[in-house]
C-alpha positions as CSV (number, residue, x, y, z in Angstrom):
1,M,0.0,0.0,0.0
2,A,1.0,3.6,-0.5
3,D,-0.3,7.1,0.3
4,G,-1.4,6.4,3.9
5,G,-2.8,2.9,3.2
6,R,-4.4,3.6,-0.2
7,R,-4.0,1.1,-3.0
8,Q,-1.1,1.9,-5.3
9,R,-2.6,2.8,-8.7
10,R,-2.0,0.3,-11.4
11,A,-2.6,0.1,-15.1
12,F,-3.4,-3.2,-16.8
13,I,-2.6,-3.5,-20.5
14,G,-3.9,-6.1,-22.8
15,S,-2.2,-7.3,-26.0
16,F,-2.4,-9.7,-28.9
17,T,-0.2,-12.7,-28.1
18,A,-0.7,-14.0,-31.7
19,A,1.1,-10.9,-32.9
20,G,3.9,-11.1,-30.4
21,G,2.2,-9.4,-27.4
22,P,3.2,-10.5,-23.9
23,G,-0.3,-11.1,-22.6
24,I,-1.4,-8.8,-19.7
25,V,1.1,-6.3,-18.5
26,T,0.7,-4.6,-15.1
27,A,2.3,-1.2,-14.6
28,A,2.6,1.3,-11.7
29,V,1.0,4.7,-12.4
30,A,3.0,7.7,-11.2
31,A,0.7,9.9,-9.0
32,D,2.1,13.2,-10.4
33,T,2.5,12.5,-14.1
34,G,0.6,9.4,-14.9
35,A,3.8,7.8,-16.2
36,L,3.8,4.0,-16.4
37,T,6.5,1.7,-15.0
38,P,6.2,-2.0,-15.8
39,L,5.8,-4.4,-12.9
40,S,4.9,-7.8,-14.3
41,T,3.7,-9.8,-17.3
42,L,1.1,-12.6,-17.3
43,N,0.5,-14.8,-20.2
44,G,-2.6,-16.6,-19.0
45,V,-4.8,-16.8,-22.1
46,P,-4.2,-16.2,-25.8
47,D,-5.0,-12.7,-27.1
48,P,-6.4,-10.9,-24.0
49,S,-7.4,-8.0,-26.1
50,Y,-9.7,-6.3,-23.7
51,L,-9.8,-6.0,-19.9
52,A,-12.2,-4.8,-17.2
53,L,-11.8,-4.2,-13.5
54,S,-14.4,-5.0,-10.8
55,P,-15.7,-1.8,-9.1
56,D,-13.6,-2.5,-6.0
57,G,-10.5,-3.2,-8.1
58,D,-10.0,-6.6,-6.6
59,M,-10.7,-8.6,-9.8
60,L,-9.6,-8.3,-13.3
61,Y,-11.4,-9.9,-16.3
62,A,-10.0,-10.5,-19.7
63,V,-11.5,-11.7,-23.0
64,S,-9.6,-14.2,-25.1
65,E,-10.2,-12.9,-28.6
66,T,-9.9,-16.3,-30.4
67,A,-12.1,-18.3,-32.6
68,D,-13.4,-20.4,-29.7
69,G,-13.8,-17.3,-27.4
70,A,-13.3,-17.3,-23.7
71,V,-13.2,-15.0,-20.6
72,A,-10.8,-15.3,-17.7
73,A,-10.7,-13.9,-14.2
74,Y,-7.7,-12.8,-12.1
75,R,-7.3,-11.6,-8.5
76,V,-5.5,-8.3,-8.2
77,H,-3.0,-8.5,-5.3
78,G,0.4,-6.9,-5.3
79,D,2.2,-6.4,-8.6
80,E,0.9,-9.4,-10.6
81,P,-2.7,-10.5,-11.1
82,E,-3.3,-14.2,-10.0
83,P,-5.5,-16.5,-12.1
84,A,-8.8,-17.2,-10.3
85,G,-9.9,-20.4,-12.1
86,P,-9.7,-21.6,-15.6
87,P,-10.9,-19.6,-18.6
88,V,-14.6,-20.0,-19.3
89,P,-16.0,-20.5,-22.9
90,V,-18.4,-17.8,-23.9
91,D,-20.2,-19.7,-26.7
92,G,-19.2,-17.1,-29.2
93,S,-16.2,-16.3,-31.4
94,G,-13.8,-13.4,-31.3
95,P,-14.9,-11.6,-28.2
96,T,-13.5,-8.0,-28.5
97,H,-15.0,-6.4,-25.4
98,L,-16.5,-7.1,-22.0
99,G,-18.3,-5.4,-19.2
100,L,-19.9,-6.1,-15.8
101,F,-23.7,-6.1,-15.5
102,A,-26.1,-7.4,-12.9
103,G,-23.8,-10.0,-11.4
104,H,-22.5,-11.2,-14.7
105,V,-19.6,-10.6,-17.1
106,L,-21.0,-9.8,-20.6
107,T,-18.8,-10.2,-23.7
108,A,-19.3,-8.7,-27.1
109,N,-18.4,-11.4,-29.6
110,Y,-17.4,-9.8,-32.9
111,G,-17.0,-13.0,-34.9
112,S,-20.3,-14.6,-34.1
113,G,-22.2,-11.3,-33.7
114,S,-23.5,-12.1,-30.2
115,V,-23.4,-11.1,-26.6
116,S,-22.7,-13.7,-23.9
117,A,-23.4,-13.6,-20.2
118,V,-21.2,-15.5,-17.7
119,P,-22.4,-15.4,-14.0
120,L,-20.1,-14.2,-11.3
121,R,-19.9,-16.0,-8.0
122,A,-20.0,-14.1,-4.7
123,D,-16.2,-14.0,-4.6
124,G,-15.9,-12.5,-8.1
125,T,-14.8,-15.7,-9.8
126,L,-16.6,-16.9,-12.9
127,A,-19.2,-19.7,-13.1
128,R,-18.1,-22.7,-15.2
129,A,-20.2,-21.8,-18.3
130,A,-22.2,-19.0,-20.0
131,S,-25.7,-18.7,-18.7
132,G,-27.1,-17.2,-22.0
133,V,-26.3,-15.8,-25.4
134,L,-28.0,-13.1,-27.4
135,R,-27.4,-13.6,-31.1
136,H,-27.7,-10.4,-33.1
137,T,-29.3,-10.4,-36.6
138,G,-29.0,-8.1,-39.5
139,S,-26.5,-6.6,-41.9
140,G,-25.4,-3.3,-43.5
141,P,-24.5,-1.8,-46.9
142,H,-20.7,-1.8,-46.4
143,T,-19.2,-5.0,-47.9
144,P,-17.5,-7.0,-46.8
145,R,-17.5,-5.5,-43.3
146,Q,-21.3,-5.7,-42.8
147,Q,-22.4,-8.9,-44.3
148,G,-23.7,-10.0,-40.8
149,P,-23.7,-8.8,-37.2
150,H,-20.5,-7.9,-35.4
151,A,-21.0,-7.0,-31.8
152,H,-18.0,-4.8,-30.8
153,Q,-18.8,-3.5,-27.4
154,V,-21.1,-4.2,-24.4
155,Q,-21.4,-2.2,-21.2
156,S,-23.8,-1.2,-18.5
157,D,-25.5,2.2,-18.7
158,P,-24.7,4.7,-15.9
159,S,-27.9,3.8,-14.0
160,G,-27.1,0.1,-14.0
161,R,-30.5,-0.8,-15.3
162,W,-29.5,-1.7,-18.9
163,A,-26.8,-3.3,-20.9
164,V,-25.9,-1.6,-24.1
165,S,-24.4,-3.5,-27.1
166,V,-22.9,-1.7,-30.1
167,D,-22.9,-3.7,-33.4
168,L,-20.7,-2.6,-36.3
169,G,-22.3,-5.0,-38.7
170,T,-25.9,-4.0,-38.2
171,D,-25.4,-0.2,-37.8
172,S,-27.3,-0.4,-34.5
173,V,-27.2,-0.2,-30.7
174,R,-29.2,-2.7,-28.7
175,V,-30.4,-1.9,-25.2
176,C,-30.7,-5.1,-23.3
177,T,-32.0,-6.7,-20.2
178,L,-30.8,-9.8,-18.3
179,T,-33.3,-12.3,-16.9
180,D,-32.2,-15.5,-15.2
181,G,-28.8,-15.0,-16.8
182,V,-30.1,-14.7,-20.4
183,P,-29.6,-11.4,-22.2
184,A,-32.5,-10.1,-24.3
185,V,-33.2,-7.0,-26.5
186,H,-35.3,-4.3,-24.9
187,R,-34.9,-1.9,-27.8
188,E,-32.7,-1.6,-30.9
189,T,-31.7,1.8,-32.2
190,A,-30.8,2.2,-35.9
191,L,-27.9,4.5,-36.8
192,R,-27.0,5.8,-40.2
193,P,-26.6,2.9,-42.7
194,G,-22.9,2.2,-43.4
195,S,-21.6,4.1,-40.4
196,G,-20.3,1.0,-38.6
197,P,-20.7,1.9,-34.9
198,R,-17.8,0.5,-32.8
199,H,-17.8,1.9,-29.3
200,L,-20.0,4.1,-27.1
201,A,-19.3,6.3,-24.1
202,F,-21.8,8.0,-21.8
203,H,-21.8,11.6,-20.7
204,P,-21.3,11.8,-16.9
205,D,-24.7,13.3,-16.4
206,G,-26.3,10.1,-17.8
207,T,-28.4,11.9,-20.4
208,R,-26.3,11.6,-23.5
209,A,-24.2,8.9,-25.3
210,Y,-21.5,9.3,-27.9
211,V,-21.2,6.5,-30.5
212,L,-17.9,6.3,-32.4
213,N,-18.3,5.0,-35.9
214,E,-15.5,2.9,-37.5
215,L,-16.6,2.8,-41.1
216,T,-17.0,6.6,-41.3
217,P,-14.9,8.9,-39.1
218,T,-17.7,10.4,-37.1
219,V,-19.3,10.4,-33.6
220,T,-23.1,10.1,-33.4
221,V,-24.5,12.1,-30.4
222,C,-27.5,10.4,-28.9
223,R,-30.0,11.3,-26.1
224,W,-30.2,8.6,-23.5
225,D,-33.2,8.0,-21.3
226,A,-32.5,5.6,-18.5
227,A,-36.1,5.6,-17.3
228,D,-37.3,3.6,-20.2
229,G,-34.1,2.5,-21.8
230,T,-34.2,4.5,-25.1
231,L,-31.4,5.8,-27.2
232,R,-32.2,8.5,-29.8
233,P,-29.7,9.7,-32.4
234,L,-29.4,13.5,-32.6
235,A,-26.4,14.6,-34.7
236,E,-23.3,13.2,-36.3
237,T,-19.9,15.1,-36.0
238,P,-16.7,14.3,-37.9
239,V,-13.6,13.4,-35.8
240,L,-11.2,14.5,-38.5
241,P,-10.7,18.0,-39.9
242,G,-10.8,16.8,-43.5
243,A,-11.4,13.7,-45.6
244,P,-9.0,10.9,-44.8
245,A,-6.5,9.6,-47.4
246,G,-8.0,6.1,-47.0
247,D,-10.0,4.1,-44.6
248,A,-9.7,5.9,-41.2
249,Y,-10.7,3.2,-38.7
250,P,-11.8,5.2,-35.6
251,S,-11.4,3.0,-32.5
252,G,-11.8,4.4,-29.1
253,V,-14.0,7.1,-27.4
254,V,-13.7,8.7,-24.0
255,V,-15.7,11.5,-22.2
256,S,-14.0,13.8,-19.7
257,P,-15.1,13.4,-16.1
258,D,-16.5,16.9,-16.1
259,G,-18.4,16.3,-19.4
260,R,-16.7,19.1,-21.3
261,F,-14.7,17.1,-23.8
262,V,-14.9,14.0,-25.9
263,W,-11.6,12.3,-27.1
264,T,-11.4,9.8,-29.9
265,A,-8.6,7.7,-31.5
266,T,-8.4,7.1,-35.3
267,R,-6.0,4.3,-36.4
268,G,-5.7,5.1,-40.1
269,E,-4.6,8.6,-39.3
270,D,-2.7,7.8,-36.1
271,V,-4.3,10.7,-34.3
272,L,-6.3,11.6,-31.2
273,S,-9.2,14.0,-31.7
274,V,-10.5,16.6,-29.2
275,L,-14.2,17.5,-29.4
276,A,-16.0,20.1,-27.2
277,V,-19.3,19.2,-25.8
278,E,-21.8,22.0,-26.6
279,G,-25.2,20.9,-25.3
280,E,-26.5,18.1,-27.5
281,T,-23.8,18.7,-30.2
282,L,-20.0,18.3,-30.5
283,R,-17.5,20.6,-32.1
284,L,-14.1,19.3,-33.3
285,L,-11.3,21.4,-31.7
286,G,-8.3,19.6,-33.3
287,T,-6.2,16.5,-33.5
288,V,-2.7,15.5,-32.2
289,P,-0.5,12.6,-33.1
290,C,-1.2,9.5,-31.0
291,G,2.5,8.9,-30.2
292,G,2.7,5.7,-32.1
293,H,1.0,3.7,-34.8
294,W,-2.6,2.2,-34.9
295,P,-4.2,3.5,-31.6
296,R,-6.6,0.7,-30.8
297,A,-8.0,2.0,-27.5
298,I,-7.8,5.0,-25.3
299,A,-8.5,5.6,-21.6
300,E,-8.5,8.6,-19.3
301,S,-7.6,8.9,-15.6
302,D,-6.7,11.9,-13.4
303,G,-6.2,14.3,-16.2
304,V,-4.0,11.9,-18.3
305,L,-5.0,10.2,-21.6
306,Y,-3.5,6.9,-22.5
307,A,-3.3,5.4,-26.0
308,A,-2.7,1.7,-26.7
309,N,-0.8,1.8,-30.0
310,E,-1.1,-1.7,-31.4
311,R,1.2,-1.7,-34.4
312,S,4.0,0.4,-32.9
313,G,3.7,-1.7,-29.7
314,D,3.5,0.9,-27.0
315,V,1.2,2.7,-24.6
316,T,1.6,6.5,-24.8
317,W,0.4,8.9,-22.1
318,F,-0.6,12.6,-22.5
319,A,-1.2,15.3,-20.0
320,L,-4.6,16.9,-20.7
321,D,-5.0,20.7,-20.6
322,A,-7.9,21.4,-18.2
323,E,-9.0,24.5,-20.2
324,T,-8.7,23.3,-23.8
325,G,-8.8,19.5,-23.5
326,M,-5.7,19.2,-25.8
327,P,-3.3,16.3,-25.0
328,R,0.4,16.9,-24.6
329,R,2.6,13.9,-24.9
330,G,4.4,12.8,-21.7
331,G,6.0,9.5,-22.5
332,S,5.5,5.9,-23.5
333,L,5.9,2.3,-22.3
334,K,6.9,-0.5,-24.8
335,V,4.2,-3.2,-25.0
336,P,4.2,-5.2,-28.2
337,A,0.8,-5.5,-29.9
338,A,-0.9,-3.4,-27.2
339,S,-4.7,-3.5,-27.5
340,C,-6.2,-1.7,-24.4
341,V,-5.3,-0.1,-21.1
342,V,-7.5,0.0,-18.0
343,L,-6.6,1.9,-14.8
344,G,-7.4,1.1,-11.2
């Protein structure tokens, strides 16, 4: 422990082992700068491409983004997470994201276009099997990327009443419930055909959501009503100042804790974008280099923005200007095939 008994802050970094990644890297986070110092490496499951922490920070969960698809749990003690049971099949292929909801781990399975639910035991470990799978249906106009459903993200809404699943293949967001461990669609919201929604982030006031589109470099601003679980698209804003030279591949979206800014990452351009929140619209303020190549995911903590740059194999951190929201590069940590970073 440090700081009068408080838990030392840690960053957990996922990577693609099939591309030379080390698995899950744990790093210490400097309190003053947010700089990362490596502590340990754990190669427990293949391709732990996305990670999630329990609310108390005692458990870490990882997808295994493989054809078979699995989720794994780890106890967070000291400088290295400890496996807490064997990986659990999710009955879906290529899980790219996971989130905690109603006593379960939910995974978004890109390959099979589905969302799986795995129950959590009282101690935070995983049950032996998935309790239910929601199989998405539909397609979109962009070939070959939208020939069928491709669930890319799943998370709880801020109220904890709903699970929200973003599907790149069907140009839609599904608001879901969970009954007896089985996820089901409450409402499905259609977005612009061919936009290819990838990830969603909620505004801290819980009334808006920002959907980052992968097939077009834009963010769709939506109004969110937690009372009845409805998502309504309002406007679409570019995340780049001009037309990209080729496919742009936006990847991650983060909202500032004070709700004033939205940050996105775009892999084809290797940039981070800064957008100002202006009521129910966004305004692009500018872009900065991501500090590497192919920023697959971003995260914010204590005024520092982190970019997991997959192809250059590093996690770069940026100090965020409190007035303008603009990132200023601070440094980087080498992590081959880095895919995500979560902080606790």
